mmCIF entry with sequence, helices, sheets and N, C-alpha, C, O atoms, coordinates in Angstrom:
data_MODEL
# 
_entry.id   MODEL 
# 
_entity.id                         1 
_entity.type                       polymer 
_entity.pdbx_number_of_molecules   1 
# 
_entity_poly.entity_id                      1 
_entity_poly.type                           'polypeptide(L)' 
_entity_poly.nstd_linkage                   no 
_entity_poly.nstd_monomer                   no 
_entity_poly.pdbx_seq_one_letter_code       MTEQEQQRLISGLIKQREAWQPSRQRAHTKPVAKRMSQRDRELMECFRNR 
_entity_poly.pdbx_seq_one_letter_code_can   MTEQEQQRLISGLIKQREAWQPSRQRAHTKPVAKRMSQRDRELMECFRNR 
_entity_poly.pdbx_strand_id                 A 
# 
loop_
_entity_poly_seq.entity_id 
_entity_poly_seq.num 
_entity_poly_seq.mon_id 
_entity_poly_seq.hetero 
1 1  MET n 
1 2  THR n 
1 3  GLU n 
1 4  GLN n 
1 5  GLU n 
1 6  GLN n 
1 7  GLN n 
1 8  ARG n 
1 9  LEU n 
1 10 ILE n 
1 11 SER n 
1 12 GLY n 
1 13 LEU n 
1 14 ILE n 
1 15 LYS n 
1 16 GLN n 
1 17 ARG n 
1 18 GLU n 
1 19 ALA n 
1 20 TRP n 
1 21 GLN n 
1 22 PRO n 
1 23 SER n 
1 24 ARG n 
1 25 GLN n 
1 26 ARG n 
1 27 ALA n 
1 28 HIS n 
1 29 THR n 
1 30 LYS n 
1 31 PRO n 
1 32 VAL n 
1 33 ALA n 
1 34 LYS n 
1 35 ARG n 
1 36 MET n 
1 37 SER n 
1 38 GLN n 
1 39 ARG n 
1 40 ASP n 
1 41 ARG n 
1 42 GLU n 
1 43 LEU n 
1 44 MET n 
1 45 GLU n 
1 46 CYS n 
1 47 PHE n 
1 48 ARG n 
1 49 ASN n 
1 50 ARG n 
# 
_struct_asym.id          A 
_struct_asym.entity_id   1 
# 
loop_
_struct_conf.conf_type_id 
_struct_conf.id 
_struct_conf.pdbx_PDB_helix_id 
_struct_conf.beg_label_comp_id 
_struct_conf.beg_label_asym_id 
_struct_conf.beg_label_seq_id 
_struct_conf.pdbx_beg_PDB_ins_code 
_struct_conf.end_label_comp_id 
_struct_conf.end_label_asym_id 
_struct_conf.end_label_seq_id 
_struct_conf.pdbx_end_PDB_ins_code 
_struct_conf.beg_auth_comp_id 
_struct_conf.beg_auth_asym_id 
_struct_conf.beg_auth_seq_id 
_struct_conf.end_auth_comp_id 
_struct_conf.end_auth_asym_id 
_struct_conf.end_auth_seq_id 
_struct_conf.pdbx_PDB_helix_class 
_struct_conf.details 
_struct_conf.pdbx_PDB_helix_length 
HELX_P HELX_P1 AA1 GLU A 3  ? THR A 29 ? GLU A 3  THR A 29 1 ? 27 
HELX_P HELX_P2 AA2 GLN A 38 ? ARG A 48 ? GLN A 38 ARG A 48 1 ? 11 
# 
_struct_conf_type.id          HELX_P 
_struct_conf_type.criteria    ? 
_struct_conf_type.reference   ? 
# 
loop_
_atom_site.group_PDB 
_atom_site.id 
_atom_site.type_symbol 
_atom_site.label_atom_id 
_atom_site.label_alt_id 
_atom_site.label_comp_id 
_atom_site.label_asym_id 
_atom_site.label_entity_id 
_atom_site.label_seq_id 
_atom_site.pdbx_PDB_ins_code 
_atom_site.Cartn_x 
_atom_site.Cartn_y 
_atom_site.Cartn_z 
_atom_site.occupancy 
_atom_site.B_iso_or_equiv 
_atom_site.pdbx_formal_charge 
_atom_site.auth_seq_id 
_atom_site.auth_comp_id 
_atom_site.auth_asym_id 
_atom_site.auth_atom_id 
_atom_site.pdbx_PDB_model_num 
ATOM 1   N N  . MET A 1 1  ? 0.861   -1.183 0.000  1.00 0.00 ? 1  MET A N  1 
ATOM 2   C CA . MET A 1 1  ? 0.000   0.000  0.000  1.00 0.00 ? 1  MET A CA 1 
ATOM 3   C C  . MET A 1 1  ? 0.901   1.237  0.000  1.00 0.00 ? 1  MET A C  1 
ATOM 4   O O  . MET A 1 1  ? 1.834   1.349  0.794  1.00 0.00 ? 1  MET A O  1 
ATOM 5   N N  . THR A 1 2  ? 0.601   2.135  -0.889 1.00 0.00 ? 2  THR A N  1 
ATOM 6   C CA . THR A 1 2  ? 1.432   3.333  -0.994 1.00 0.00 ? 2  THR A CA 1 
ATOM 7   C C  . THR A 1 2  ? 1.053   4.350  0.082  1.00 0.00 ? 2  THR A C  1 
ATOM 8   O O  . THR A 1 2  ? 0.023   4.233  0.746  1.00 0.00 ? 2  THR A O  1 
ATOM 9   N N  . GLU A 1 3  ? 1.905   5.329  0.225  1.00 0.00 ? 3  GLU A N  1 
ATOM 10  C CA . GLU A 1 3  ? 1.669   6.391  1.212  1.00 0.00 ? 3  GLU A CA 1 
ATOM 11  C C  . GLU A 1 3  ? 0.353   7.121  0.930  1.00 0.00 ? 3  GLU A C  1 
ATOM 12  O O  . GLU A 1 3  ? -0.392  7.452  1.853  1.00 0.00 ? 3  GLU A O  1 
ATOM 13  N N  . GLN A 1 4  ? 0.076   7.367  -0.348 1.00 0.00 ? 4  GLN A N  1 
ATOM 14  C CA . GLN A 1 4  ? -1.150  8.081  -0.724 1.00 0.00 ? 4  GLN A CA 1 
ATOM 15  C C  . GLN A 1 4  ? -2.380  7.240  -0.377 1.00 0.00 ? 4  GLN A C  1 
ATOM 16  O O  . GLN A 1 4  ? -3.369  7.778  0.122  1.00 0.00 ? 4  GLN A O  1 
ATOM 17  N N  . GLU A 1 5  ? -2.335  5.945  -0.631 1.00 0.00 ? 5  GLU A N  1 
ATOM 18  C CA . GLU A 1 5  ? -3.460  5.071  -0.299 1.00 0.00 ? 5  GLU A CA 1 
ATOM 19  C C  . GLU A 1 5  ? -3.686  5.025  1.209  1.00 0.00 ? 5  GLU A C  1 
ATOM 20  O O  . GLU A 1 5  ? -4.825  5.005  1.675  1.00 0.00 ? 5  GLU A O  1 
ATOM 21  N N  . GLN A 1 6  ? -2.597  5.008  1.963  1.00 0.00 ? 6  GLN A N  1 
ATOM 22  C CA . GLN A 1 6  ? -2.717  5.006  3.422  1.00 0.00 ? 6  GLN A CA 1 
ATOM 23  C C  . GLN A 1 6  ? -3.406  6.278  3.908  1.00 0.00 ? 6  GLN A C  1 
ATOM 24  O O  . GLN A 1 6  ? -4.278  6.228  4.775  1.00 0.00 ? 6  GLN A O  1 
ATOM 25  N N  . GLN A 1 7  ? -3.011  7.410  3.348  1.00 0.00 ? 7  GLN A N  1 
ATOM 26  C CA . GLN A 1 7  ? -3.611  8.680  3.744  1.00 0.00 ? 7  GLN A CA 1 
ATOM 27  C C  . GLN A 1 7  ? -5.095  8.729  3.390  1.00 0.00 ? 7  GLN A C  1 
ATOM 28  O O  . GLN A 1 7  ? -5.906  9.230  4.169  1.00 0.00 ? 7  GLN A O  1 
ATOM 29  N N  . ARG A 1 8  ? -5.453  8.200  2.200  1.00 0.00 ? 8  ARG A N  1 
ATOM 30  C CA . ARG A 1 8  ? -6.866  8.170  1.809  1.00 0.00 ? 8  ARG A CA 1 
ATOM 31  C C  . ARG A 1 8  ? -7.665  7.277  2.748  1.00 0.00 ? 8  ARG A C  1 
ATOM 32  O O  . ARG A 1 8  ? -8.782  7.621  3.134  1.00 0.00 ? 8  ARG A O  1 
ATOM 33  N N  . LEU A 1 9  ? -7.099  6.137  3.116  1.00 0.00 ? 9  LEU A N  1 
ATOM 34  C CA . LEU A 1 9  ? -7.780  5.219  4.027  1.00 0.00 ? 9  LEU A CA 1 
ATOM 35  C C  . LEU A 1 9  ? -7.986  5.872  5.390  1.00 0.00 ? 9  LEU A C  1 
ATOM 36  O O  . LEU A 1 9  ? -9.075  5.803  5.959  1.00 0.00 ? 9  LEU A O  1 
ATOM 37  N N  . ILE A 1 10 ? -6.947  6.499  5.904  1.00 0.00 ? 10 ILE A N  1 
ATOM 38  C CA . ILE A 1 10 ? -7.036  7.148  7.215  1.00 0.00 ? 10 ILE A CA 1 
ATOM 39  C C  . ILE A 1 10 ? -8.055  8.281  7.186  1.00 0.00 ? 10 ILE A C  1 
ATOM 40  O O  . ILE A 1 10 ? -8.874  8.399  8.097  1.00 0.00 ? 10 ILE A O  1 
ATOM 41  N N  . SER A 1 11 ? -8.013  9.117  6.145  1.00 0.00 ? 11 SER A N  1 
ATOM 42  C CA . SER A 1 11 ? -8.967  10.234 6.088  1.00 0.00 ? 11 SER A CA 1 
ATOM 43  C C  . SER A 1 11 ? -10.393 9.720  5.917  1.00 0.00 ? 11 SER A C  1 
ATOM 44  O O  . SER A 1 11 ? -11.326 10.312 6.461  1.00 0.00 ? 11 SER A O  1 
ATOM 45  N N  . GLY A 1 12 ? -10.580 8.636  5.176  1.00 0.00 ? 12 GLY A N  1 
ATOM 46  C CA . GLY A 1 12 ? -11.914 8.055  5.030  1.00 0.00 ? 12 GLY A CA 1 
ATOM 47  C C  . GLY A 1 12 ? -12.442 7.524  6.346  1.00 0.00 ? 12 GLY A C  1 
ATOM 48  O O  . GLY A 1 12 ? -13.617 7.697  6.667  1.00 0.00 ? 12 GLY A O  1 
ATOM 49  N N  . LEU A 1 13 ? -11.570 6.875  7.109  1.00 0.00 ? 13 LEU A N  1 
ATOM 50  C CA . LEU A 1 13 ? -11.988 6.350  8.410  1.00 0.00 ? 13 LEU A CA 1 
ATOM 51  C C  . LEU A 1 13 ? -12.322 7.479  9.380  1.00 0.00 ? 13 LEU A C  1 
ATOM 52  O O  . LEU A 1 13 ? -13.275 7.375  10.152 1.00 0.00 ? 13 LEU A O  1 
ATOM 53  N N  . ILE A 1 14 ? -11.546 8.547  9.341  1.00 0.00 ? 14 ILE A N  1 
ATOM 54  C CA . ILE A 1 14 ? -11.815 9.689  10.224 1.00 0.00 ? 14 ILE A CA 1 
ATOM 55  C C  . ILE A 1 14 ? -13.160 10.317 9.870  1.00 0.00 ? 14 ILE A C  1 
ATOM 56  O O  . ILE A 1 14 ? -13.926 10.672 10.766 1.00 0.00 ? 14 ILE A O  1 
ATOM 57  N N  . LYS A 1 15 ? -13.460 10.459 8.577  1.00 0.00 ? 15 LYS A N  1 
ATOM 58  C CA . LYS A 1 15 ? -14.750 11.033 8.165  1.00 0.00 ? 15 LYS A CA 1 
ATOM 59  C C  . LYS A 1 15 ? -15.906 10.157 8.626  1.00 0.00 ? 15 LYS A C  1 
ATOM 60  O O  . LYS A 1 15 ? -16.924 10.665 9.096  1.00 0.00 ? 15 LYS A O  1 
ATOM 61  N N  . GLN A 1 16 ? -15.752 8.842  8.492  1.00 0.00 ? 16 GLN A N  1 
ATOM 62  C CA . GLN A 1 16 ? -16.814 7.939  8.938  1.00 0.00 ? 16 GLN A CA 1 
ATOM 63  C C  . GLN A 1 16 ? -17.018 8.052  10.437 1.00 0.00 ? 16 GLN A C  1 
ATOM 64  O O  . GLN A 1 16 ? -18.152 8.062  10.915 1.00 0.00 ? 16 GLN A O  1 
ATOM 65  N N  . ARG A 1 17 ? -15.918 8.139  11.182 1.00 0.00 ? 17 ARG A N  1 
ATOM 66  C CA . ARG A 1 17 ? -16.023 8.240  12.636 1.00 0.00 ? 17 ARG A CA 1 
ATOM 67  C C  . ARG A 1 17 ? -16.723 9.531  13.040 1.00 0.00 ? 17 ARG A C  1 
ATOM 68  O O  . ARG A 1 17 ? -17.562 9.528  13.940 1.00 0.00 ? 17 ARG A O  1 
ATOM 69  N N  . GLU A 1 18 ? -16.380 10.640 12.375 1.00 0.00 ? 18 GLU A N  1 
ATOM 70  C CA . GLU A 1 18 ? -17.007 11.920 12.699 1.00 0.00 ? 18 GLU A CA 1 
ATOM 71  C C  . GLU A 1 18 ? -18.491 11.908 12.355 1.00 0.00 ? 18 GLU A C  1 
ATOM 72  O O  . GLU A 1 18 ? -19.296 12.517 13.060 1.00 0.00 ? 18 GLU A O  1 
ATOM 73  N N  . ALA A 1 19 ? -18.855 11.228 11.287 1.00 0.00 ? 19 ALA A N  1 
ATOM 74  C CA . ALA A 1 19 ? -20.267 11.156 10.905 1.00 0.00 ? 19 ALA A CA 1 
ATOM 75  C C  . ALA A 1 19 ? -21.040 10.291 11.889 1.00 0.00 ? 19 ALA A C  1 
ATOM 76  O O  . ALA A 1 19 ? -22.229 10.517 12.113 1.00 0.00 ? 19 ALA A O  1 
ATOM 77  N N  . TRP A 1 20 ? -20.379 9.311  12.473 1.00 0.00 ? 20 TRP A N  1 
ATOM 78  C CA . TRP A 1 20 ? -21.057 8.369  13.365 1.00 0.00 ? 20 TRP A CA 1 
ATOM 79  C C  . TRP A 1 20 ? -21.150 8.902  14.786 1.00 0.00 ? 20 TRP A C  1 
ATOM 80  O O  . TRP A 1 20 ? -22.133 8.621  15.470 1.00 0.00 ? 20 TRP A O  1 
ATOM 81  N N  . GLN A 1 21 ? -20.180 9.648  15.249 1.00 0.00 ? 21 GLN A N  1 
ATOM 82  C CA . GLN A 1 21 ? -20.137 10.082 16.645 1.00 0.00 ? 21 GLN A CA 1 
ATOM 83  C C  . GLN A 1 21 ? -21.295 10.983 17.070 1.00 0.00 ? 21 GLN A C  1 
ATOM 84  O O  . GLN A 1 21 ? -21.825 10.770 18.160 1.00 0.00 ? 21 GLN A O  1 
ATOM 85  N N  . PRO A 1 22 ? -21.722 11.973 16.287 1.00 0.00 ? 22 PRO A N  1 
ATOM 86  C CA . PRO A 1 22 ? -22.828 12.811 16.769 1.00 0.00 ? 22 PRO A CA 1 
ATOM 87  C C  . PRO A 1 22 ? -24.098 12.020 17.066 1.00 0.00 ? 22 PRO A C  1 
ATOM 88  O O  . PRO A 1 22 ? -24.806 12.336 18.022 1.00 0.00 ? 22 PRO A O  1 
ATOM 89  N N  . SER A 1 23 ? -24.398 11.009 16.272 1.00 0.00 ? 23 SER A N  1 
ATOM 90  C CA . SER A 1 23 ? -25.601 10.223 16.543 1.00 0.00 ? 23 SER A CA 1 
ATOM 91  C C  . SER A 1 23 ? -25.436 9.455  17.845 1.00 0.00 ? 23 SER A C  1 
ATOM 92  O O  . SER A 1 23 ? -26.406 9.249  18.575 1.00 0.00 ? 23 SER A O  1 
ATOM 93  N N  . ARG A 1 24 ? -24.224 9.034  18.135 1.00 0.00 ? 24 ARG A N  1 
ATOM 94  C CA . ARG A 1 24 ? -23.987 8.324  19.393 1.00 0.00 ? 24 ARG A CA 1 
ATOM 95  C C  . ARG A 1 24 ? -24.099 9.287  20.570 1.00 0.00 ? 24 ARG A C  1 
ATOM 96  O O  . ARG A 1 24 ? -24.612 8.912  21.624 1.00 0.00 ? 24 ARG A O  1 
ATOM 97  N N  . GLN A 1 25 ? -23.629 10.512 20.408 1.00 0.00 ? 25 GLN A N  1 
ATOM 98  C CA . GLN A 1 25 ? -23.693 11.483 21.494 1.00 0.00 ? 25 GLN A CA 1 
ATOM 99  C C  . GLN A 1 25 ? -25.124 11.927 21.751 1.00 0.00 ? 25 GLN A C  1 
ATOM 100 O O  . GLN A 1 25 ? -25.497 12.189 22.895 1.00 0.00 ? 25 GLN A O  1 
ATOM 101 N N  . ARG A 1 26 ? -25.929 12.015 20.696 1.00 0.00 ? 26 ARG A N  1 
ATOM 102 C CA . ARG A 1 26 ? -27.329 12.396 20.881 1.00 0.00 ? 26 ARG A CA 1 
ATOM 103 C C  . ARG A 1 26 ? -28.058 11.380 21.740 1.00 0.00 ? 26 ARG A C  1 
ATOM 104 O O  . ARG A 1 26 ? -28.927 11.746 22.531 1.00 0.00 ? 26 ARG A O  1 
ATOM 105 N N  . ALA A 1 27 ? -27.717 10.119 21.595 1.00 0.00 ? 27 ALA A N  1 
ATOM 106 C CA . ALA A 1 27 ? -28.394 9.081  22.369 1.00 0.00 ? 27 ALA A CA 1 
ATOM 107 C C  . ALA A 1 27 ? -28.126 9.263  23.856 1.00 0.00 ? 27 ALA A C  1 
ATOM 108 O O  . ALA A 1 27 ? -28.968 8.918  24.685 1.00 0.00 ? 27 ALA A O  1 
ATOM 109 N N  . HIS A 1 28 ? -26.951 9.805  24.203 1.00 0.00 ? 28 HIS A N  1 
ATOM 110 C CA . HIS A 1 28 ? -26.619 9.963  25.610 1.00 0.00 ? 28 HIS A CA 1 
ATOM 111 C C  . HIS A 1 28 ? -27.295 11.184 26.236 1.00 0.00 ? 28 HIS A C  1 
ATOM 112 O O  . HIS A 1 28 ? -27.337 11.307 27.460 1.00 0.00 ? 28 HIS A O  1 
ATOM 113 N N  . THR A 1 29 ? -27.812 12.066 25.423 1.00 0.00 ? 29 THR A N  1 
ATOM 114 C CA . THR A 1 29 ? -28.450 13.247 25.990 1.00 0.00 ? 29 THR A CA 1 
ATOM 115 C C  . THR A 1 29 ? -29.873 12.952 26.449 1.00 0.00 ? 29 THR A C  1 
ATOM 116 O O  . THR A 1 29 ? -30.463 13.748 27.180 1.00 0.00 ? 29 THR A O  1 
ATOM 117 N N  . LYS A 1 30 ? -30.428 11.826 26.034 1.00 0.00 ? 30 LYS A N  1 
ATOM 118 C CA . LYS A 1 30 ? -31.776 11.469 26.480 1.00 0.00 ? 30 LYS A CA 1 
ATOM 119 C C  . LYS A 1 30 ? -31.748 11.147 27.966 1.00 0.00 ? 30 LYS A C  1 
ATOM 120 O O  . LYS A 1 30 ? -30.808 10.507 28.438 1.00 0.00 ? 30 LYS A O  1 
ATOM 121 N N  . PRO A 1 31 ? -32.748 11.574 28.704 1.00 0.00 ? 31 PRO A N  1 
ATOM 122 C CA . PRO A 1 31 ? -32.770 11.221 30.124 1.00 0.00 ? 31 PRO A CA 1 
ATOM 123 C C  . PRO A 1 31 ? -33.007 9.718  30.288 1.00 0.00 ? 31 PRO A C  1 
ATOM 124 O O  . PRO A 1 31 ? -33.888 9.135  29.657 1.00 0.00 ? 31 PRO A O  1 
ATOM 125 N N  . VAL A 1 32 ? -32.217 9.130  31.130 1.00 0.00 ? 32 VAL A N  1 
ATOM 126 C CA . VAL A 1 32 ? -32.339 7.697  31.365 1.00 0.00 ? 32 VAL A CA 1 
ATOM 127 C C  . VAL A 1 32 ? -33.368 7.486  32.469 1.00 0.00 ? 32 VAL A C  1 
ATOM 128 O O  . VAL A 1 32 ? -33.300 8.124  33.520 1.00 0.00 ? 32 VAL A O  1 
ATOM 129 N N  . ALA A 1 33 ? -34.305 6.603  32.230 1.00 0.00 ? 33 ALA A N  1 
ATOM 130 C CA . ALA A 1 33 ? -35.340 6.328  33.228 1.00 0.00 ? 33 ALA A CA 1 
ATOM 131 C C  . ALA A 1 33 ? -34.697 5.601  34.407 1.00 0.00 ? 33 ALA A C  1 
ATOM 132 O O  . ALA A 1 33 ? -34.175 4.495  34.269 1.00 0.00 ? 33 ALA A O  1 
ATOM 133 N N  . LYS A 1 34 ? -34.750 6.253  35.570 1.00 0.00 ? 34 LYS A N  1 
ATOM 134 C CA . LYS A 1 34 ? -34.138 5.672  36.761 1.00 0.00 ? 34 LYS A CA 1 
ATOM 135 C C  . LYS A 1 34 ? -35.172 4.816  37.475 1.00 0.00 ? 34 LYS A C  1 
ATOM 136 O O  . LYS A 1 34 ? -36.312 5.241  37.664 1.00 0.00 ? 34 LYS A O  1 
ATOM 137 N N  . ARG A 1 35 ? -34.784 3.628  37.866 1.00 0.00 ? 35 ARG A N  1 
ATOM 138 C CA . ARG A 1 35 ? -35.706 2.776  38.603 1.00 0.00 ? 35 ARG A CA 1 
ATOM 139 C C  . ARG A 1 35 ? -35.878 3.334  40.002 1.00 0.00 ? 35 ARG A C  1 
ATOM 140 O O  . ARG A 1 35 ? -34.912 3.739  40.647 1.00 0.00 ? 35 ARG A O  1 
ATOM 141 N N  . MET A 1 36 ? -37.108 3.351  40.458 1.00 0.00 ? 36 MET A N  1 
ATOM 142 C CA . MET A 1 36 ? -37.375 3.894  41.787 1.00 0.00 ? 36 MET A CA 1 
ATOM 143 C C  . MET A 1 36 ? -36.969 2.876  42.846 1.00 0.00 ? 36 MET A C  1 
ATOM 144 O O  . MET A 1 36 ? -37.145 1.670  42.677 1.00 0.00 ? 36 MET A O  1 
ATOM 145 N N  . SER A 1 37 ? -36.426 3.391  43.931 1.00 0.00 ? 37 SER A N  1 
ATOM 146 C CA . SER A 1 37 ? -36.087 2.521  45.051 1.00 0.00 ? 37 SER A CA 1 
ATOM 147 C C  . SER A 1 37 ? -37.366 2.170  45.806 1.00 0.00 ? 37 SER A C  1 
ATOM 148 O O  . SER A 1 37 ? -38.422 2.756  45.567 1.00 0.00 ? 37 SER A O  1 
ATOM 149 N N  . GLN A 1 38 ? -37.260 1.227  46.697 1.00 0.00 ? 38 GLN A N  1 
ATOM 150 C CA . GLN A 1 38 ? -38.417 0.818  47.496 1.00 0.00 ? 38 GLN A CA 1 
ATOM 151 C C  . GLN A 1 38 ? -38.957 2.007  48.289 1.00 0.00 ? 38 GLN A C  1 
ATOM 152 O O  . GLN A 1 38 ? -40.170 2.192  48.387 1.00 0.00 ? 38 GLN A O  1 
ATOM 153 N N  . ARG A 1 39 ? -38.057 2.811  48.855 1.00 0.00 ? 39 ARG A N  1 
ATOM 154 C CA . ARG A 1 39 ? -38.472 3.981  49.639 1.00 0.00 ? 39 ARG A CA 1 
ATOM 155 C C  . ARG A 1 39 ? -39.223 4.977  48.762 1.00 0.00 ? 39 ARG A C  1 
ATOM 156 O O  . ARG A 1 39 ? -40.245 5.524  49.176 1.00 0.00 ? 39 ARG A O  1 
ATOM 157 N N  . ASP A 1 40 ? -38.714 5.215  47.539 1.00 0.00 ? 40 ASP A N  1 
ATOM 158 C CA . ASP A 1 40 ? -39.391 6.133  46.623 1.00 0.00 ? 40 ASP A CA 1 
ATOM 159 C C  . ASP A 1 40 ? -40.795 5.641  46.288 1.00 0.00 ? 40 ASP A C  1 
ATOM 160 O O  . ASP A 1 40 ? -41.740 6.429  46.247 1.00 0.00 ? 40 ASP A O  1 
ATOM 161 N N  . ARG A 1 41 ? -40.929 4.347  46.051 1.00 0.00 ? 41 ARG A N  1 
ATOM 162 C CA . ARG A 1 41 ? -42.258 3.800  45.743 1.00 0.00 ? 41 ARG A CA 1 
ATOM 163 C C  . ARG A 1 41 ? -43.208 3.970  46.919 1.00 0.00 ? 41 ARG A C  1 
ATOM 164 O O  . ARG A 1 41 ? -44.380 4.298  46.734 1.00 0.00 ? 41 ARG A O  1 
ATOM 165 N N  . GLU A 1 42 ? -42.699 3.746  48.139 1.00 0.00 ? 42 GLU A N  1 
ATOM 166 C CA . GLU A 1 42 ? -43.542 3.899  49.329 1.00 0.00 ? 42 GLU A CA 1 
ATOM 167 C C  . GLU A 1 42 ? -43.976 5.355  49.508 1.00 0.00 ? 42 GLU A C  1 
ATOM 168 O O  . GLU A 1 42 ? -45.129 5.621  49.846 1.00 0.00 ? 42 GLU A O  1 
ATOM 169 N N  . LEU A 1 43 ? -43.064 6.289  49.284 1.00 0.00 ? 43 LEU A N  1 
ATOM 170 C CA . LEU A 1 43 ? -43.413 7.708  49.396 1.00 0.00 ? 43 LEU A CA 1 
ATOM 171 C C  . LEU A 1 43 ? -44.457 8.104  48.357 1.00 0.00 ? 43 LEU A C  1 
ATOM 172 O O  . LEU A 1 43 ? -45.406 8.823  48.668 1.00 0.00 ? 43 LEU A O  1 
ATOM 173 N N  . MET A 1 44 ? -44.278 7.632  47.118 1.00 0.00 ? 44 MET A N  1 
ATOM 174 C CA . MET A 1 44 ? -45.252 7.941  46.068 1.00 0.00 ? 44 MET A CA 1 
ATOM 175 C C  . MET A 1 44 ? -46.629 7.408  46.449 1.00 0.00 ? 44 MET A C  1 
ATOM 176 O O  . MET A 1 44 ? -47.641 8.076  46.235 1.00 0.00 ? 44 MET A O  1 
ATOM 177 N N  . GLU A 1 45 ? -46.662 6.222  47.006 1.00 0.00 ? 45 GLU A N  1 
ATOM 178 C CA . GLU A 1 45 ? -47.939 5.629  47.395 1.00 0.00 ? 45 GLU A CA 1 
ATOM 179 C C  . GLU A 1 45 ? -48.587 6.423  48.526 1.00 0.00 ? 45 GLU A C  1 
ATOM 180 O O  . GLU A 1 45 ? -49.800 6.630  48.524 1.00 0.00 ? 45 GLU A O  1 
ATOM 181 N N  . CYS A 1 46 ? -47.783 6.867  49.492 1.00 0.00 ? 46 CYS A N  1 
ATOM 182 C CA . CYS A 1 46 ? -48.323 7.658  50.604 1.00 0.00 ? 46 CYS A CA 1 
ATOM 183 C C  . CYS A 1 46 ? -48.959 8.950  50.093 1.00 0.00 ? 46 CYS A C  1 
ATOM 184 O O  . CYS A 1 46 ? -50.070 9.296  50.493 1.00 0.00 ? 46 CYS A O  1 
ATOM 185 N N  . PHE A 1 47 ? -48.257 9.659  49.214 1.00 0.00 ? 47 PHE A N  1 
ATOM 186 C CA . PHE A 1 47 ? -48.787 10.925 48.715 1.00 0.00 ? 47 PHE A CA 1 
ATOM 187 C C  . PHE A 1 47 ? -49.970 10.711 47.778 1.00 0.00 ? 47 PHE A C  1 
ATOM 188 O O  . PHE A 1 47 ? -50.850 11.567 47.694 1.00 0.00 ? 47 PHE A O  1 
ATOM 189 N N  . ARG A 1 48 ? -50.004 9.594  47.078 1.00 0.00 ? 48 ARG A N  1 
ATOM 190 C CA . ARG A 1 48 ? -51.118 9.316  46.181 1.00 0.00 ? 48 ARG A CA 1 
ATOM 191 C C  . ARG A 1 48 ? -52.392 9.054  46.981 1.00 0.00 ? 48 ARG A C  1 
ATOM 192 O O  . ARG A 1 48 ? -53.489 9.391  46.537 1.00 0.00 ? 48 ARG A O  1 
ATOM 193 N N  . ASN A 1 49 ? -52.244 8.457  48.152 1.00 0.00 ? 49 ASN A N  1 
ATOM 194 C CA . ASN A 1 49 ? -53.409 8.085  48.959 1.00 0.00 ? 49 ASN A CA 1 
ATOM 195 C C  . ASN A 1 49 ? -53.846 9.176  49.932 1.00 0.00 ? 49 ASN A C  1 
ATOM 196 O O  . ASN A 1 49 ? -54.733 8.937  50.752 1.00 0.00 ? 49 ASN A O  1 
ATOM 197 N N  . ARG A 1 50 ? -53.253 10.364 49.866 1.00 0.00 ? 50 ARG A N  1 
ATOM 198 C CA . ARG A 1 50 ? -53.634 11.446 50.790 1.00 0.00 ? 50 ARG A CA 1 
ATOM 199 C C  . ARG A 1 50 ? -54.979 12.014 50.457 1.00 0.00 ? 50 ARG A C  1 
ATOM 200 O O  . ARG A 1 50 ? -55.448 12.929 51.134 1.00 0.00 ? 50 ARG A O  1 
# 
């Protein structure tokens, strides 16, 4: 593989990585649903039944 082919391969891989990364970062900005602890569930039930 010549030097020019290596550079084309590297630049192509970098472009693909840059195109792929923003979609991956967007997924992390979504709020993750946190499971409620037993105490949280009990508190919710108490306030719901007031």
